[in-house]
C-alpha positions as CSV (number, residue, x, y, z in Angstrom):
1,M,101.2,115.5,88.4
2,G,98.7,113.2,86.7
3,Y,95.2,112.1,87.1
4,V,93.5,109.3,89.0
5,C,90.4,107.3,87.9
6,L,87.7,107.5,90.6
7,H,86.4,104.1,89.6
8,C,89.4,101.8,89.5
9,G,92.0,104.1,91.3
10,K,94.7,103.7,88.6
11,K,97.0,106.6,87.7
12,V,96.8,108.2,84.3
13,K,99.8,110.3,83.3
14,T,98.7,112.2,80.2
15,I,95.3,113.2,78.9
16,G,95.0,114.3,75.2
17,P,92.6,116.8,73.9
18,N,90.0,114.1,73.0
19,F,90.9,111.7,75.8
20,I,88.2,111.8,78.5
21,R,88.1,108.2,79.6
22,C,90.3,105.9,81.8
23,P,92.3,103.6,79.5
24,Y,91.9,100.7,82.0
25,C,88.2,100.6,82.8
26,G,86.6,103.2,80.5
27,Y,85.2,105.3,83.4
28,R,84.7,109.0,82.4
29,V,85.4,110.7,85.8
30,L,89.1,111.5,86.5
31,A,90.4,113.7,89.3
32,K,93.7,115.5,89.6
33,E,96.3,113.7,91.7
34,R,97.0,115.4,95.0
35,S,100.5,116.2,95.9
36,S,102.2,114.3,98.7
37,L,103.5,117.5,100.4
38,A,102.9,117.6,104.1
39,R,101.6,120.9,105.4
40,E,101.7,122.4,108.9
41,V,98.6,123.9,110.3
42,S,98.7,126.3,113.2
43,S,96.2,125.6,116.1
44,D,95.7,129.2,117.1
């Protein structure tokens, strides 16, 4: 699982210890990528 830039939406695979910016646009806010696992929710 990687990270996603919240500004441009590109996926960033690795983040080093001093790497806190998107390599594409330079934006500083990255979010963890969500898994594509479907989940069942009971309606009780």
